[in-house]
C-alpha positions in Angstrom: -5.6 -5.1 -16.6 -3.3 -7.6 -15.5 -3.8 -11.3 -15.7 -3.5 -12.8 -12.6 -3.2 -16.3 -11.6 -4.5 -17.9 -8.2 -2.1 -20.4 -7.3 1.2 -18.7 -8.7 2.7 -18.1 -5.5 0.3 -20.2 -3.2 2.9 -22.4 -1.0 2.4 -22.2 2.2 5.1 -25.0 3.1 7.2 -23.9 0.4 6.8 -26.9 -1.0 8.8 -28.4 -4.4 6.1 -30.3 -5.8 3.4 -27.4 -5.2 5.7 -25.0 -6.3 6.2 -27.3 -9.9 2.6 -27.7 -10.2 1.7 -23.9 -9.9 3.9 -23.6 -12.5 2.8 -26.6 -14.8 -0.2 -27.7 -13.6 -4.0 -27.5 -14.5 -5.6 -29.2 -17.7 -3.8 -27.3 -20.3 -0.3 -26.5 -19.5 1.3 -29.9 -19.9 -0.6 -30.8 -23.3 0.8 -27.1 -24.7 3.9 -28.0 -23.7 3.7 -31.6 -25.3 2.7 -29.9 -28.5 5.2 -27.2 -28.6 8.0 -29.8 -27.9 6.4 -32.1 -30.8 6.9 -28.7 -33.2 3.1 -27.4 -33.3 4.5 -24.2 -32.6 2.2 -22.1 -33.7 -0.9 -20.6 -32.5 -3.2 -21.8 -35.5 -1.4 -25.4 -34.8 -2.3 -25.2 -31.2 -5.8 -24.5 -31.4 -6.3 -27.3 -34.2 -4.2 -29.9 -32.1 -6.5 -28.9 -29.1 -9.5 -28.0 -30.2 -11.4 -28.1 -26.8 -8.9 -25.3 -25.4 -10.7 -22.0 -25.8 -9.0 -19.1 -27.7 -9.0 -17.0 -24.4 -7.5 -20.1 -22.3 -4.9 -20.7 -24.9 -3.8 -17.4 -24.8 -3.8 -17.1 -21.3 -1.5 -20.2 -20.5 0.9 -19.4 -23.3 1.1 -16.0 -21.6 1.7 -17.9 -17.9 4.3 -20.4 -19.9 6.3 -17.7 -21.4 6.3 -15.5 -18.1 7.7 -18.5 -16.0 10.4 -18.9 -18.8 9.2 -22.5 -20.1 8.5 -21.0 -23.3 10.0 -18.5 -25.7 7.6 -16.5 -28.1 9.5 -15.5 -31.1 7.8 -13.1 -33.3 9.6 -13.0 -37.0 9.1 -9.7 -38.7 7.5 -11.0 -41.8 4.1 -9.6 -43.6 1.9 -10.9 -42.0 4.3 -11.1 -38.9 4.6 -14.9 -37.7 4.8 -15.9 -33.9 6.1 -19.5 -33.0 6.6 -20.9 -29.5 9.5 -23.2 -28.4 10.2 -24.6 -24.9 13.1 -22.8 -23.5 16.1 -24.9 -21.9 14.2 -24.4 -18.5 11.0 -25.8 -20.4 12.7 -29.1 -22.0 14.1 -29.6 -18.2 10.5 -30.2 -17.5 10.1 -32.6 -20.4 11.4 -35.9 -18.2 8.8 -34.9 -15.9 5.8 -35.2 -18.2 7.0 -38.4 -19.8 7.1 -40.0 -16.1 3.4 -38.5 -15.4 2.8 -39.8 -18.9 3.8 -43.3 -18.1 1.9 -43.4 -14.7 -1.0 -42.1 -15.8 -1.3 -44.9 -19.2 -0.5 -47.7 -16.0 -3.1 -46.4 -14.3 -6.0 -45.9 -17.4 -5.2 -49.7 -17.9 -5.6 -50.6 -14.6 -9.0 -48.9 -14.5 -10.1 -50.7 -17.9 -10.1 -53.6 -16.3 
């Protein structure tokens, strides 16, 4: 059974921001991308880094990121098999956007804490 995303192609006005959010929006994708960018690149490492994400949700989000060519899934022919994730060039191009979002979030959190 194919896993279909609710918002993948929902973009009635062909808005570039909506398009971006359809690819990396949600609770987990930015955190997964950030972790992979910091060499947290194996499923078990991602589970430890993001313990509140269910296993199935993590699997689904990784698949979607891979489908959108944001991450690569590399399988090493070893016993037992080893799988690692890395950002693609396309995925790397999104990191400056995530850092700008992080900066804005930090400023807003500080403002709200006052």
